[in-house]
C-alpha positions, 0 to 999 in steps of 0.5 A: 443415464443419470450422472452420478453425483460427484464427491468433492474433497475437503477443500471443494473446488479450491486447491488443497495444496495451496491451502496447506502450503500458502494458506490461500483459497486458490480455485482449482481447475478441472484439467488438474483434477485427481481422485483420492479415496473416491473423492475428487480434488482440483488443483491450481497447477499440475505441480501441486497435483503431483505434490498431492499424489505423492503424499495425499494424507498431508493435505486432507482432513483427518480428525477435524475439518481443514482450517480456512484462511482469514478474510482478505479484502481488496478495496479499490476506487478513485482518489476521494471515493471514500476507500480509507473511511470505509476500510477503517470501519470494516477493519474495526468491525471484522477485527482485521488489519487495515492497510492503506497501500500508498500510506504504507509506501510513504512510511517506508521512505519517510525516514529518508525524505523527512516529508511525504512526497507526491502530487498531493504534498508537492503542490507548492514548495514551502518558503525556506524558514532557515533564512530568517535565523541567518539574517538575525545572526547577521543583525547581531554581529554585523558580519557575513560569517554565518555558517551557511555551509551547515545549512546547505549541508542540512538541505542535501538529500539523503541518498536513497536505495534502489528500492526507495528510489522506485517507491518515490518514483511511484508516488511522485510520477506514478511509475510502475513498481517492479515485481521484485519491489512488490515481493518485499512488500505485498508477500508479507501480508499473505505469508507472514504473521500477524497478517497471515492468521488475522486477515486484512483489508487492503486499501488502494491495491491493486491499482493497475492491471499489471498489479492485478496480474502480479497477484494472480501470478503469485497466487495471492488471491483476495476473498473479495475485491470491492470497487467503490464507484462515485460521481465526480461531483461528489468527489469534488464536493468532498475534496475541494473545500479542504484543499482550498482552505489549505491553499489559503493558509499557505498563502497567509503564511507566505505573506507573513514570512515575507513581512518578517524577511523584509523587516529583517533586511531593513534592519540589516541595511540600517 
């Protein structure tokens, strides 16, 4: 016998409750299906199915079709693959937000750390430029009464909160961010304005299988996930020249600093 054609609900194979409650297109499962007005609806969880059956009119289309959520994209790839460049162009073309995940983490702790942290920024500590004005002061008054304690106090790190410590550990040592920290960061992009109604391209997240699992467990489904794959030689050609220039500039600055310091110390001895 010929099987009758199934009449799908307004949201097709997506969960209508997830769309209404969370504004997310979450694929429904056949085992969580229900029939209403000769149409079949699929749901992401049995709880959402029960919620639909209690008040189905709240989740179906009436005079106008249901509004689909905006585009949400996850753009992945190794460091130097060109994710940020591509993400900026896509965001500009589609009129959605561009969120660079690690840069966003840096901005959260920058008011406390005063500088960016991580392997790319901590390759070599800069010389302490505060020593030169201290020696200049000593040269003027021939004394050792410079308020060095003030300088030492300014060097003391500002105490970070638990959330900021976790973010710093992630940036510096690649320590996994706990779910409660991700809740304070990632949920807003799906559930709060202006991201909720505009859409975004998320550059560099998720980075691990645990972070991908976190998105799945929270029901935060991107519409598209793109992984940019490039050859190692291409990454080397792209990243090595600017890194080498930065290293040369740092070495030159260090030599100039040492010359100034040596000259000042010689004047103090005289």
